[in-house]
gemmi code that builds the backbone of each chain (N, CA, C; Angstrom):
import gemmi

chains = {
    "A": [
        ("MET", (0.940, -0.818, 0.059), (0.027, 0.004, -0.158), (0.715, 1.223, 0.070)),
        ("ASN", (2.083, 1.112, 0.532), (2.647, 2.523, 1.100), (3.402, 2.748, -0.345)),
        ("GLU", (3.658, 1.614, -1.399), (4.304, 1.954, -2.424), (3.224, 2.443, -3.564)),
        ("ILE", (1.989, 1.787, -3.424), (0.817, 2.559, -3.957), (0.680, 4.038, -3.922)),
        ("VAL", (0.785, 4.392, -2.949), (0.682, 5.981, -2.204), (1.863, 6.591, -2.972)),
        ("LEU", (2.930, 6.112, -2.967), (4.253, 6.805, -3.343), (3.827, 6.852, -5.007)),
        ("MET", (3.371, 5.853, -5.703), (3.428, 6.004, -7.086), (2.251, 7.068, -7.589)),
        ("ALA", (1.358, 7.340, -6.501), (0.196, 7.816, -6.857), (0.819, 9.581, -6.811)),
        ("HIS", (1.434, 9.526, -5.921), (2.497, 11.034, -5.653), (3.138, 11.374, -6.847)),
        ("VAL", (3.732, 10.090, -7.494), (4.481, 10.531, -8.807), (3.778, 10.710, -9.918)),
        ("LEU", (2.807, 10.350, -10.222), (1.715, 10.203, -11.244), (0.866, 11.537, -11.317)),
        ("PHE", (0.599, 12.045, -10.322), (-0.218, 13.345, -10.009), (1.158, 14.424, -10.244)),
        ("GLY", (2.362, 14.488, -9.763), (3.375, 15.436, -9.860), (3.663, 15.387, -11.491)),
        ("LEU", (3.936, 14.121, -12.161), (4.166, 13.802, -13.506), (2.957, 14.772, -14.125)),
        ("GLY", (1.276, 14.412, -13.875), (0.568, 14.760, -14.494), (0.724, 16.402, -14.590)),
        ("CYS", (0.762, 17.209, -13.478), (1.180, 18.575, -13.424), (2.148, 18.946, -14.234)),
        ("MET", (3.526, 18.421, -14.202), (4.256, 18.737, -15.325), (3.745, 19.142, -16.808)),
        ("VAL", (3.046, 17.727, -17.211), (2.447, 17.432, -18.352), (1.715, 18.883, -18.420)),
        ("ALA", (0.653, 18.931, -17.706), (-0.069, 20.061, -17.586), (0.459, 21.442, -18.296)),
        ("ALA", (1.764, 21.868, -17.123), (2.457, 23.067, -17.507), (3.021, 23.165, -18.931)),
        ("VAL", (3.572, 22.149, -19.456), (4.203, 21.912, -21.068), (2.792, 22.455, -21.897)),
        ("TRP", (1.870, 21.561, -21.540), (0.769, 21.699, -22.401), (0.334, 23.402, -22.391)),
        ("LEU", (0.369, 24.158, -21.213), (-0.451, 25.437, -20.951), (0.687, 26.102, -21.665)),
        ("PHE", (2.224, 25.963, -21.594), (3.059, 27.070, -22.115), (2.938, 26.907, -23.635)),
        ("VAL", (2.564, 25.708, -24.464), (2.335, 25.839, -25.702), (0.903, 26.706, -26.138)),
        ("ASP", (0.164, 26.219, -25.130), (-1.322, 27.001, -25.523), (-1.376, 28.455, -25.545)),
        ("VAL", (-0.452, 28.663, -24.342), (-0.450, 30.430, -24.069), (0.562, 30.981, -25.307)),
        ("LEU", (1.717, 30.182, -25.898), (2.210, 30.691, -27.260), (1.115, 30.880, -28.205)),
        ("HIS", (0.073, 30.351, -27.973), (-0.666, 30.604, -29.329), (-2.261, 31.071, -28.857)),
        ("ALA", (-2.051, 31.832, -27.338), (-3.207, 32.145, -26.908), (-4.359, 33.095, -27.865)),
        ("SER", (-5.394, 32.888, -28.007), (-6.527, 33.349, -28.305), (-8.164, 33.500, -27.461)),
        ("GLU", (-9.085, 34.186, -28.072), (-9.951, 33.705, -27.846), (-10.867, 32.403, -27.576)),
        ("ALA", (-10.107, 31.782, -28.694), (-10.889, 30.255, -28.882), (-9.699, 29.104, -27.612)),
        ("ASN", (-9.235, 29.508, -27.332), (-8.206, 28.495, -26.242), (-8.206, 29.263, -24.855)),
        ("LEU", (-8.820, 30.395, -24.610), (-8.879, 30.766, -23.384), (-9.106, 29.913, -22.415)),
        ("GLY", (-10.412, 29.407, -22.905), (-10.906, 28.316, -21.723), (-10.224, 26.955, -21.334)),
        ("ARG", (-9.826, 26.716, -22.682), (-8.928, 25.347, -22.301), (-7.653, 25.764, -21.221)),
        ("ILE", (-6.924, 27.061, -21.543), (-6.097, 27.319, -20.542), (-6.163, 27.842, -19.190)),
        ("ARG", (-7.614, 28.452, -19.036), (-7.946, 28.429, -17.742), (-8.242, 26.648, -16.988)),
        ("ALA", (-8.876, 26.195, -17.703), (-9.191, 24.680, -17.143), (-7.788, 23.743, -16.955)),
        ("LEU", (-6.916, 24.238, -18.210), (-5.625, 23.345, -17.494), (-4.993, 24.124, -16.199)),
        ("SER", (-5.046, 25.275, -16.373), (-4.592, 25.784, -14.857), (-5.033, 25.316, -13.923)),
        ("TRP", (-6.452, 25.216, -13.608), (-6.937, 24.717, -12.628), (-6.562, 23.263, -12.546)),
        ("GLY", (-6.341, 22.387, -13.635), (-5.865, 20.994, -13.669), (-4.765, 20.575, -12.979)),
        ("ALA", (-3.921, 21.691, -13.298), (-2.488, 21.686, -12.922), (-2.487, 22.023, -11.675)),
        ("ALA", (-2.924, 23.049, -10.891), (-3.210, 23.074, -9.681), (-3.642, 21.924, -8.737)),
        ("GLY", (-4.854, 21.543, -9.573), (-5.494, 20.426, -8.491), (-4.601, 19.268, -8.344)),
        ("LEU", (-3.839, 18.740, -9.863), (-2.733, 17.738, -9.746), (-1.762, 18.027, -8.671)),
        ("MET", (-0.924, 19.039, -8.538), (-0.055, 19.431, -7.855), (-0.380, 19.137, -6.368)),
        ("TRP", (-1.762, 19.776, -5.863), (-2.110, 19.711, -4.534), (-2.380, 18.083, -4.332)),
        ("LEU", (-2.833, 17.367, -5.222), (-2.887, 15.947, -4.548), (-1.313, 15.428, -4.638)),
        ("ALA", (-0.582, 15.541, -5.649), (0.605, 15.307, -5.115), (1.398, 15.701, -4.076)),
        ("PHE", (1.022, 16.844, -3.663), (1.720, 17.481, -2.406), (0.986, 16.624, -1.381)),
        ("VAL", (-0.075, 16.738, -1.190), (-0.843, 16.123, -0.053), (-0.259, 14.645, -0.007)),
        ("ILE", (-0.643, 13.872, -1.199), (-0.178, 12.502, -0.742), (1.268, 12.368, -0.459)),
        ("GLY", (2.250, 13.214, -0.934), (3.664, 12.746, -0.897), (4.017, 13.366, 0.584)),
        ("GLY", (3.358, 14.339, 0.899), (3.666, 14.872, 2.413), (3.149, 13.920, 3.131)),
        ("TYR", (1.925, 12.958, 2.983), (1.397, 11.815, 3.885), (2.519, 11.070, 4.234)),
        ("TRP", (3.082, 10.270, 2.671), (3.862, 9.082, 2.719), (5.219, 9.888, 3.251)),
        ("TYR", (5.510, 11.014, 3.419), (6.787, 11.545, 3.853), (7.004, 11.216, 5.402)),
        ("VAL", (5.613, 12.254, 5.844), (5.532, 12.335, 7.378), (5.336, 10.732, 8.166)),
        ("THR", (4.603, 9.850, 7.537), (4.358, 8.651, 7.932), (5.022, 7.332, 7.535)),
        ("SER", (5.551, 7.324, 6.349), (6.401, 6.111, 6.126), (7.865, 6.134, 5.702)),
        ("TYR", (8.650, 7.546, 5.622), (9.811, 7.952, 4.796), (10.832, 7.470, 5.558)),
        ("LYS", (10.584, 7.530, 6.894), (11.630, 7.091, 8.009), (12.308, 5.913, 8.051)),
        ("VAL", (11.629, 4.770, 7.365), (12.139, 3.353, 7.034), (13.104, 3.520, 5.891)),
        ("ASP", (12.618, 4.198, 4.629), (13.382, 4.371, 3.535), (14.573, 5.070, 4.207)),
        ("LYS", (14.735, 6.464, 4.750), (15.721, 7.158, 5.091), (16.527, 6.278, 6.147)),
        ("ALA", (16.192, 5.660, 6.669), (17.443, 4.717, 7.411), (18.041, 3.939, 6.559)),
        ("ILE", (17.420, 3.292, 5.617), (18.091, 2.458, 4.687), (19.324, 3.251, 3.737)),
        ("ILE", (18.665, 4.634, 3.553), (19.718, 5.584, 2.713), (20.986, 5.933, 3.607)),
        ("LEU", (20.607, 6.129, 5.080), (21.828, 6.697, 5.668), (22.502, 5.493, 6.011)),
        ("LYS", (22.419, 4.385, 5.727), (23.281, 3.304, 6.418), (23.813, 2.808, 4.977)),
        ("GLY", (23.591, 3.062, 3.790), (23.933, 2.458, 2.564), (24.827, 3.574, 1.906)),
        ("PRO", (25.492, 3.234, 0.609), (26.464, 4.166, -0.010), (26.143, 5.309, -0.349)),
        ("TRP", (24.810, 5.605, -0.570), (24.428, 6.845, -1.003), (23.586, 7.937, 0.116)),
        ("PRO", (24.351, 8.317, 1.203), (23.611, 8.888, 1.935), (23.257, 10.361, 1.589)),
        ("PHE", (23.684, 10.587, 0.516), (23.665, 12.293, -0.120), (22.120, 12.119, -0.590)),
        ("ALA", (21.539, 10.970, -1.084), (20.384, 10.873, -1.586), (18.957, 11.382, -0.233)),
        ("HIS", (19.525, 10.874, 0.936), (18.820, 12.011, 1.694), (19.333, 13.237, 2.240)),
        ("ASN", (20.503, 13.279, 2.460), (21.188, 14.737, 3.087), (21.021, 15.955, 2.520)),
        ("ILE", (21.196, 15.685, 0.962), (21.068, 16.742, -0.098), (20.113, 16.532, -0.744)),
        ("VAL", (19.734, 15.395, -1.623), (18.637, 15.290, -2.339), (17.051, 15.487, -1.592)),
        ("MET", (16.720, 14.697, -1.101), (15.538, 14.649, -0.093), (15.559, 15.713, 0.552)),
        ("GLU", (16.476, 16.429, 1.175), (16.271, 17.476, 1.997), (15.732, 18.684, 1.199)),
        ("THR", (16.520, 19.078, -0.090), (16.111, 19.967, -0.883), (14.756, 19.574, -1.647)),
        ("LYS", (14.476, 18.653, -1.991), (13.122, 18.396, -2.674), (12.036, 18.583, -1.471)),
        ("GLU", (12.098, 18.272, -0.277), (10.904, 18.379, 0.417), (10.687, 19.932, 0.525)),
        ("HIS", (11.801, 20.870, 0.555), (11.359, 22.152, 0.802), (11.080, 23.236, -0.666)),
        ("LEU", (11.963, 22.623, -1.662), (11.750, 23.447, -3.112), (10.279, 23.063, -3.469)),
        ("VAL", (9.891, 21.835, -3.264), (8.461, 21.293, -3.339), (7.335, 22.553, -2.895)),
        ("ILE", (7.528, 22.959, -1.586), (6.835, 23.872, -1.197), (6.623, 25.134, -2.020)),
        ("MET", (7.821, 25.415, -2.566), (7.872, 26.903, -3.658), (7.123, 26.209, -4.719)),
        ("LEU", (7.261, 25.207, -5.158), (6.532, 24.660, -6.436), (4.934, 24.745, -6.205)),
        ("LEU", (4.379, 24.197, -4.878), (2.974, 24.538, -4.664), (2.570, 25.984, -5.015)),
        ("LEU", (3.375, 26.733, -4.549), (3.040, 28.116, -4.486), (2.810, 28.467, -6.133)),
        ("LEU", (3.982, 28.273, -6.944), (3.928, 28.699, -8.272), (2.806, 28.098, -8.555)),
        ("VAL", (2.269, 26.885, -8.630), (1.323, 26.306, -9.639), (-0.386, 26.736, -9.347)),
        ("THR", (-0.192, 27.189, -7.663), (-1.408, 27.866, -7.084), (-1.891, 28.974, -7.529)),
        ("TYR", (-0.668, 29.700, -8.317), (-0.687, 31.177, -8.809), (-1.369, 31.215, -10.079)),
        ("LEU", (-1.274, 29.522, -10.830), (-1.409, 29.645, -12.298), (-2.914, 30.268, -12.437)),
        ("PRO", (-3.764, 29.367, -11.775), (-5.017, 29.983, -12.081), (-5.410, 31.524, -12.020)),
        ("ILE", (-4.975, 32.124, -11.144), (-5.062, 33.670, -10.818), (-4.416, 34.091, -12.109)),
        ("VAL", (-3.130, 33.795, -12.588), (-2.925, 34.402, -13.863), (-3.630, 34.175, -14.979)),
        ("ALA", (-4.120, 33.062, -15.092), (-4.857, 32.503, -16.194), (-6.091, 33.300, -16.580)),
        ("TYR", (-6.634, 34.008, -15.226), (-8.111, 34.860, -15.236), (-7.715, 36.038, -15.820)),
        ("ASN", (-6.547, 36.578, -16.310), (-6.101, 37.471, -17.263), (-6.885, 37.338, -18.541)),
        ("ASN", (-7.041, 38.667, -19.150), (-7.237, 38.221, -20.836), (-5.939, 38.105, -21.782)),
        ("LEU", (-5.632, 36.679, -21.590), (-4.431, 36.434, -21.988), (-4.259, 36.614, -23.336)),
        ("ALA", (-5.465, 36.513, -24.309), (-5.512, 36.666, -25.702), (-5.030, 38.091, -26.070)),
        ("ALA", (-5.753, 39.215, -24.956), (-5.524, 40.612, -25.596), (-3.821, 41.289, -24.713)),
        ("SER", (-3.691, 40.777, -23.806), (-2.714, 41.158, -22.828), (-1.286, 40.627, -23.177)),
        ("LYS", (-0.380, 41.169, -23.920), (0.682, 40.573, -24.026), (1.642, 40.197, -22.738)),
        ("GLU", (1.558, 41.235, -21.537), (2.340, 41.037, -20.345), (1.737, 40.037, -19.871)),
        ("ALA", (0.530, 39.470, -19.595), (-0.021, 38.406, -18.825), (0.500, 37.110, -19.748)),
        ("ARG", (0.513, 37.336, -21.162), (0.819, 35.838, -21.619), (2.557, 35.768, -21.102)),
        ("THR", (3.328, 36.500, -21.370), (4.753, 36.615, -20.814), (4.929, 36.307, -19.410)),
        ("LEU", (3.910, 36.735, -18.659), (4.299, 36.323, -17.280), (3.541, 34.687, -16.877)),
        ("MET", (2.524, 34.359, -17.813), (2.299, 32.918, -18.021), (3.277, 32.112, -18.461)),
        ("LEU", (3.869, 32.523, -19.533), (5.019, 31.878, -19.902), (5.989, 31.313, -19.317)),
        ("TRP", (6.557, 32.377, -18.250), (7.595, 32.325, -17.561), (7.052, 31.590, -16.398)),
        ("LEU", (5.922, 31.418, -15.792), (5.530, 30.544, -15.001), (5.300, 29.155, -15.197)),
        ("SER", (4.661, 28.878, -16.326), (4.304, 27.564, -16.602), (5.851, 26.698, -17.149)),
        ("ALA", (6.775, 27.732, -17.631), (8.159, 27.148, -17.692), (9.113, 26.950, -16.552)),
        ("ILE", (8.823, 27.734, -15.527), (9.414, 27.401, -14.174), (8.828, 26.196, -13.667)),
        ("ILE", (7.496, 26.513, -13.610), (6.616, 24.938, -13.386), (7.411, 23.615, -13.971)),
        ("ALA", (7.124, 24.007, -15.214), (7.935, 22.369, -16.152), (9.061, 21.882, -15.481)),
        ("VAL", (10.150, 22.954, -15.412), (11.526, 22.883, -15.089), (11.527, 22.507, -13.834)),
        ("THR", (10.865, 22.894, -12.714), (10.963, 22.295, -11.396), (10.336, 21.174, -11.003)),
        ("ALA", (9.253, 20.773, -11.822), (8.253, 19.593, -11.560), (9.580, 18.474, -12.070)),
        ("LEU", (10.202, 18.896, -13.133), (11.022, 17.400, -13.805), (12.299, 17.643, -12.820)),
        ("ALA", (12.710, 18.210, -12.359), (13.843, 18.578, -11.095), (13.398, 17.560, -10.108)),
        ("MET", (12.395, 17.781, -9.583), (11.634, 17.222, -8.318), (11.356, 15.756, -8.795)),
        ("ASP", (11.007, 15.403, -10.068), (10.770, 14.086, -10.646), (12.389, 13.385, -10.413)),
        ("GLY", (13.211, 13.983, -11.087), (14.495, 13.491, -10.985), (15.092, 13.174, -9.532)),
        ("GLU", (14.841, 14.317, -8.574), (15.290, 13.918, -7.287), (14.597, 12.649, -6.668)),
        ("GLY", (13.217, 12.601, -6.913), (12.419, 11.610, -6.206), (13.148, 10.143, -6.893)),
        ("GLY", (13.578, 9.926, -8.072), (14.238, 8.944, -8.640), (15.561, 8.759, -7.931)),
        ("LEU", (16.306, 9.614, -7.441), (17.476, 9.451, -7.194), (17.385, 8.953, -5.509)),
        ("ILE", (16.385, 9.646, -4.786), (16.295, 8.816, -3.497), (15.776, 7.524, -3.776)),
        ("ALA", (14.725, 6.985, -4.564), (14.505, 5.778, -4.656), (15.616, 4.935, -5.076)),
        ("MET", (16.700, 5.225, -5.861), (17.742, 4.691, -6.012), (18.859, 4.609, -4.777)),
        ("GLY", (18.520, 5.922, -3.763), (19.457, 5.715, -2.784), (18.737, 4.554, -1.725)),
        ("VAL", (17.574, 4.164, -1.988), (16.923, 2.882, -1.233), (17.481, 1.722, -1.678)),
        ("LYS", (17.366, 1.736, -3.255), (17.799, 0.363, -3.853), (19.156, -0.207, -3.616)),
        ("VAL", (20.232, 1.111, -3.840), (21.586, 0.633, -3.438), (21.987, 0.426, -2.040)),
        ("GLY", (21.317, 0.984, -1.007), (21.096, 0.347, 0.064), (20.701, -0.902, 0.655)),
        ("LEU", (20.048, -1.175, -0.119), (19.469, -2.748, 0.073), (20.162, -3.699, -0.637)),
        ("LEU", (20.906, -3.078, -1.675), (21.997, -4.266, -2.254), (23.027, -4.798, -1.264)),
        ("PRO", (23.044, -6.290, -1.559), (24.409, -6.649, -0.944), (25.599, -6.147, -1.186)),
        ("ARG", (26.555, -5.974, -0.224), (28.120, -5.352, -0.350), (29.003, -6.330, -0.559)),
    ],
    "B": [
        ("MET", (-12.516, 41.873, -13.171), (-11.333, 42.336, -13.403), (-11.449, 43.338, -14.549)),
        ("ASP", (-10.738, 44.358, -15.077), (-10.535, 45.431, -15.832), (-10.011, 44.520, -16.918)),
        ("ASN", (-10.802, 44.152, -17.851), (-10.161, 43.806, -19.180), (-9.388, 44.312, -20.020)),
        ("ASN", (-9.111, 45.894, -19.575), (-8.076, 46.730, -20.406), (-6.804, 46.724, -19.414)),
        ("ALA", (-6.834, 46.245, -18.333), (-5.536, 46.188, -17.811), (-4.390, 45.216, -18.350)),
        ("PRO", (-3.322, 45.537, -18.224), (-2.571, 44.061, -18.845), (-2.533, 43.277, -17.714)),
        ("LEU", (-2.386, 43.702, -16.588), (-2.526, 42.531, -15.520), (-3.389, 42.729, -14.268)),
        ("SER", (-4.150, 41.591, -13.810), (-5.289, 42.254, -12.815), (-4.531, 42.673, -11.451)),
        ("ARG", (-5.064, 43.119, -10.648), (-4.475, 43.458, -9.286), (-4.162, 42.087, -8.600)),
        ("GLN", (-5.125, 41.203, -8.664), (-4.510, 39.516, -8.120), (-3.558, 38.989, -8.406)),
        ("SER", (-3.332, 39.300, -9.760), (-2.097, 38.723, -10.273), (-0.815, 39.306, -9.851)),
        ("ILE", (-0.803, 40.727, -9.561), (0.211, 41.396, -9.094), (0.450, 40.908, -7.603)),
        ("ALA", (-0.765, 41.324, -6.675), (-0.489, 41.106, -5.781), (-0.106, 39.451, -5.151)),
        ("PHE", (-0.656, 38.234, -5.862), (-0.107, 37.083, -5.541), (1.208, 36.663, -5.948)),
        ("GLY", (1.622, 37.666, -7.042), (3.022, 37.376, -7.846), (3.880, 37.690, -6.683)),
        ("ILE", (3.879, 39.050, -6.144), (4.606, 39.504, -5.234), (4.276, 38.688, -4.080)),
        ("ALA", (3.694, 38.071, -3.572), (3.362, 37.474, -2.139), (4.219, 35.955, -2.769)),
        ("LEU", (4.270, 35.474, -3.761), (4.844, 34.530, -4.033), (6.396, 34.627, -3.746)),
        ("ALA", (7.009, 35.640, -4.694), (8.379, 35.871, -4.190), (8.583, 35.868, -2.758)),
        ("ILE", (8.294, 36.643, -2.092), (8.363, 36.883, -1.031), (8.092, 35.523, -0.227)),
        ("ALA", (6.973, 34.683, -0.200), (6.743, 33.587, 0.547), (7.961, 32.529, 0.037)),
        ("SER", (8.296, 32.705, -1.265), (9.671, 31.588, -1.586), (10.874, 31.893, -0.798)),
        ("VAL", (11.206, 33.163, -1.018), (12.500, 33.456, 0.138), (12.460, 32.903, 1.663)),
        ("VAL", (11.204, 33.322, 1.827), (10.958, 33.225, 3.387), (10.691, 31.914, 4.061)),
        ("ASN", (10.565, 31.024, 2.662), (10.282, 29.212, 2.867), (11.802, 28.866, 2.768)),
        ("ALA", (12.834, 29.848, 2.136), (14.440, 29.255, 2.081), (14.893, 29.435, 3.540)),
        ("LEU", (14.518, 30.776, 4.005), (14.919, 31.122, 5.083), (14.473, 30.391, 6.733)),
        ("ILE", (13.268, 29.960, 6.398), (12.783, 29.104, 7.502), (13.867, 27.475, 7.519)),
        ("VAL", (14.259, 27.316, 6.343), (14.970, 26.156, 6.209), (16.100, 26.221, 7.306)),
        ("VAL", (16.904, 27.710, 6.975), (18.081, 27.617, 7.294), (17.802, 27.694, 8.732)),
        ("VAL", (17.081, 28.553, 9.466), (16.792, 28.564, 10.840), (16.594, 27.669, 11.571)),
        ("LYS", (15.434, 26.650, 11.234), (15.017, 25.639, 11.645), (16.213, 24.553, 11.830)),
        ("GLU", (16.991, 24.211, 10.398), (18.115, 23.448, 10.769), (19.140, 23.614, 11.411)),
        ("LYS", (19.377, 25.093, 11.755), (20.414, 25.720, 12.850), (19.892, 25.811, 14.066)),
        ("SER", (18.541, 25.514, 14.355), (18.283, 25.885, 15.885), (17.263, 24.743, 16.123)),
        ("PRO", (17.859, 23.956, 17.186), (17.042, 22.701, 17.733), (15.568, 23.642, 18.128)),
        ("THR", (15.866, 24.491, 18.809), (14.678, 25.003, 19.502), (13.418, 25.326, 18.440)),
        ("VAL", (13.885, 25.979, 17.404), (13.033, 26.292, 16.131), (12.445, 24.961, 15.593)),
        ("MET", (13.222, 24.084, 15.364), (12.953, 22.810, 15.068), (11.866, 21.786, 15.852)),
        ("ASN", (12.358, 21.955, 17.124), (11.249, 21.034, 17.866), (9.928, 21.924, 18.031)),
        ("GLY", (9.965, 23.617, 18.310), (8.544, 23.827, 18.296), (7.926, 23.773, 17.086)),
        ("MET", (8.745, 23.462, 15.906), (7.786, 23.578, 14.545), (7.065, 22.126, 14.599)),
        ("LYS", (7.992, 21.118, 15.104), (7.419, 19.760, 15.402), (6.277, 19.489, 16.250)),
        ("ALA", (6.343, 20.433, 17.232), (5.389, 20.452, 18.444), (3.917, 21.061, 17.906)),
        ("VAL", (3.987, 21.821, 16.679), (2.440, 22.505, 16.689), (1.913, 21.248, 15.792)),
        ("THR", (2.191, 20.708, 14.784), (1.456, 20.026, 14.013), (2.049, 18.169, 14.362)),
        ("GLY", (3.408, 18.129, 14.732), (3.847, 16.741, 15.130), (4.878, 16.488, 14.034)),
        ("HIS", (4.937, 17.424, 12.945), (6.215, 17.028, 12.169), (6.407, 18.658, 11.572)),
        ("HIS", (7.818, 18.682, 11.624), (8.225, 19.933, 11.209), (7.837, 20.630, 9.998)),
        ("TRP", (8.146, 19.455, 9.043), (7.715, 19.854, 7.450), (6.349, 20.199, 7.241)),
        ("THR", (5.152, 19.827, 7.829), (4.029, 19.883, 7.852), (3.755, 21.605, 8.704)),
        ("THR", (4.442, 22.017, 9.588), (4.276, 23.042, 9.810), (4.497, 24.013, 9.058)),
        ("HIS", (6.056, 23.960, 8.599), (6.669, 24.635, 7.547), (5.733, 24.973, 6.462)),
        ("SER", (5.457, 23.819, 5.945), (4.247, 24.215, 4.985), (3.192, 24.884, 5.045)),
        ("ALA", (2.648, 24.717, 6.021), (1.196, 25.397, 6.461), (1.928, 26.917, 6.547)),
        ("LEU", (2.681, 27.080, 7.145), (2.981, 28.407, 7.523), (3.371, 29.078, 6.138)),
        ("VAL", (4.113, 28.464, 5.268), (4.484, 29.370, 3.863), (3.254, 29.659, 3.005)),
        ("VAL", (2.378, 28.360, 2.905), (1.220, 28.502, 2.219), (0.376, 29.576, 2.892)),
        ("ALA", (0.296, 29.749, 4.104), (-0.411, 30.560, 5.024), (-0.084, 32.051, 4.878)),
        ("LEU", (1.203, 32.144, 4.436), (2.185, 33.729, 4.352), (1.568, 34.008, 2.794)),
        ("PHE", (1.743, 32.886, 1.611), (1.514, 33.354, 0.532), (-0.009, 34.058, 0.328)),
        ("LEU", (-0.960, 32.906, 0.783), (-2.432, 33.589, 0.760), (-2.668, 35.032, 1.583)),
        ("GLY", (-1.925, 34.965, 2.771), (-2.258, 36.114, 3.730), (-1.580, 37.396, 3.059)),
        ("LEU", (-0.439, 37.221, 2.319), (0.030, 38.713, 1.838), (-0.500, 38.851, 0.778)),
        ("GLY", (-0.702, 37.829, -0.126), (-1.719, 37.910, -1.729), (-3.209, 38.941, -1.527)),
        ("GLY", (-3.759, 38.253, -0.172), (-4.977, 38.959, -0.291), (-4.610, 40.217, 0.514)),
        ("LEU", (-3.590, 40.597, 1.362), (-3.503, 41.633, 1.510), (-3.080, 42.928, 0.729)),
        ("PHE", (-2.065, 42.244, -0.230), (-1.684, 43.287, -1.098), (-2.759, 43.529, -2.200)),
        ("THR", (-3.897, 42.689, -2.536), (-4.687, 42.751, -3.375), (-5.660, 43.824, -2.917)),
        ("VAL", (-5.938, 44.325, -1.564), (-6.886, 45.339, -1.111), (-5.823, 46.753, -0.619)),
        ("LEU", (-4.817, 46.574, -0.671), (-4.065, 47.891, -0.490), (-4.387, 48.782, -1.234)),
        ("ARG", (-4.175, 50.195, -0.946), (-4.485, 51.525, -1.553), (-6.201, 51.573, -1.858)),
        ("LYS", (-6.755, 50.976, -0.816), (-8.360, 51.322, -0.946), (-8.950, 50.468, -2.010)),
        ("GLY", (-8.191, 49.304, -2.109), (-8.736, 47.984, -3.198), (-8.046, 48.343, -4.441)),
        ("ARG", (-7.557, 49.003, -4.825), (-6.641, 49.300, -6.113), (-5.493, 48.592, -6.233)),
        ("GLY", (-4.896, 47.891, -4.970), (-3.857, 47.100, -5.369), (-2.623, 47.599, -5.538)),
        ("ILE", (-1.492, 46.858, -5.936), (-0.140, 47.663, -6.078), (-0.001, 47.499, -7.735)),
        ("GLU", (0.630, 48.604, -7.997), (0.914, 48.969, -9.402), (2.223, 48.957, -9.830)),
        ("ILE", (2.554, 48.074, -10.622), (3.939, 47.620, -11.111), (4.094, 47.337, -12.539)),
        ("ALA", (4.789, 47.433, -13.016), (5.000, 47.137, -14.467), (5.183, 45.427, -14.674)),
        ("ALA", (4.706, 45.002, -15.527), (4.743, 43.466, -15.937), (6.219, 43.165, -15.676)),
        ("SER", (6.885, 43.942, -16.427), (8.167, 43.297, -16.525), (9.113, 43.053, -15.087)),
        ("ARG", (8.676, 44.090, -14.235), (9.159, 44.191, -13.039), (8.830, 42.912, -12.231)),
        ("LEU", (7.450, 42.996, -12.050), (6.999, 41.808, -11.633), (7.120, 40.443, -11.858)),
        ("ILE", (7.606, 40.270, -13.223), (8.291, 38.803, -13.616), (9.556, 38.695, -13.019)),
        ("GLY", (10.302, 40.045, -13.147), (11.703, 39.908, -12.678), (11.796, 39.777, -11.058)),
        ("THR", (10.681, 40.015, -10.363), (10.634, 39.971, -8.944), (10.422, 38.485, -8.406)),
        ("LEU", (9.711, 38.202, -9.452), (9.198, 36.490, -9.457), (10.164, 35.514, -9.471)),
        ("VAL", (10.737, 35.718, -10.698), (12.106, 34.893, -11.066), (12.902, 35.056, -10.153)),
        ("SER", (13.402, 36.328, -9.831), (14.449, 36.515, -8.882), (14.197, 35.802, -7.190)),
        ("GLY", (12.875, 35.928, -6.883), (12.731, 35.540, -5.720), (12.655, 34.044, -5.536)),
        ("VAL", (12.293, 33.155, -6.886), (12.188, 31.943, -6.883), (13.786, 31.271, -7.079)),
        ("VAL", (14.243, 31.968, -7.770), (15.543, 31.670, -7.877), (16.882, 31.865, -6.894)),
        ("LEU", (16.713, 32.872, -5.990), (17.172, 33.235, -4.780), (16.888, 32.321, -3.739)),
        ("ALA", (15.431, 31.835, -3.745), (15.387, 30.842, -2.447), (15.789, 29.357, -3.202)),
        ("GLY", (15.665, 28.799, -4.293), (16.406, 27.710, -4.735), (17.700, 27.521, -4.526)),
        ("VAL", (18.631, 28.986, -4.506), (19.941, 28.990, -4.320), (20.236, 28.876, -2.820)),
        ("ILE", (19.583, 29.621, -2.129), (19.728, 29.352, -0.458), (19.595, 27.805, -0.010)),
        ("ILE", (18.266, 27.397, -0.598), (18.045, 25.904, -0.227), (18.978, 24.915, -0.654)),
        ("ILE", (19.367, 25.090, -1.939), (20.257, 24.050, -2.569), (21.817, 24.503, -1.682)),
        ("GLY", (22.138, 25.400, -1.902), (23.453, 25.796, -1.439), (23.588, 25.539, 0.560)),
        ("PHE", (22.322, 25.951, 1.048), (22.853, 25.512, 2.158), (22.875, 24.074, 2.498)),
        ("TYR", (22.093, 22.992, 1.804), (22.590, 21.573, 2.223), (23.831, 21.177, 1.258)),
        ("LEU", (24.110, 22.039, 0.281), (25.140, 21.406, -0.324), (26.575, 21.904, 0.468)),
        ("PHE", (26.680, 23.092, 1.068), (27.588, 23.434, 1.825), (27.519, 23.874, 3.396)),
        ("ALA", (26.233, 24.117, 3.782), (26.392, 24.655, 5.487), (25.493, 23.548, 6.232)),
        ("ASP", (25.123, 22.832, 5.681), (24.544, 21.848, 6.863), (25.099, 20.708, 7.579)),
    ],
}
model = gemmi.Model(1)
for chain_id, residues in chains.items():
    chain = gemmi.Chain(chain_id)
    for i, (resn, *xyz) in enumerate(residues, 1):
        res = gemmi.Residue()
        res.name, res.seqid = resn, gemmi.SeqId(i, " ")
        for name, pos in zip(("N", "CA", "C"), xyz):
            atom = gemmi.Atom()
            atom.name, atom.element = name, gemmi.Element(name[0])
            atom.pos, atom.b_iso = gemmi.Position(*pos), 0.0
            res.add_atom(atom)
        chain.add_residue(res)
    model.add_chain(chain)
structure = gemmi.Structure()
structure.add_model(model)
structure.setup_entities()
């Protein structure tokens, strides 16, 4: 069950990242015709991020200590000391960025170059940060794996 | 929202709030990791320091965003879009540098 919870966290996080990339492309071509989709995507990305955050946070608080002990005793203690420690705090900032998306999406993106530029920066930062978080998660999982391998 | 304004007052308000909350998030990391008193205090509030930390930062973002929206008798903050974007990006980058730099070099 723990592993399913963890995989749900990853799934929702990746969904948020895909939504951010999709948003970036849609905003590049913003018009009255796709404003509704841009706003829906913004809400979708925010919803996915909150799901990923709450599920991941729940797993972190209730179950991570087992993995942490394995990582710290293994050959990759940096997977916790640097990677998880940075991930658990950078992701709070990512949550704020994605929560901000629907607020910006309600500008008239078709008419306002300024709003489009802000939205492009925002969705790009979100996509890159989400990708980094996914990579960090992979490293942490590897830290557990190498900690369990016989030496 | 005024459809003629380049950016809504909420966009500006919450954008500035985001930049501030991001940097505060990073500073809380440094303070709690360096101070057992702060760390234990944060653990005591919700049972886990990370939960308290997250709640504080989200509350700060929402609170500041709401406050900045109603400043100047509801007119909000006036700032050029380019400056808002610069502030936002600077806040996010600075926060990232503090967090990553702290765990790489100072923890």
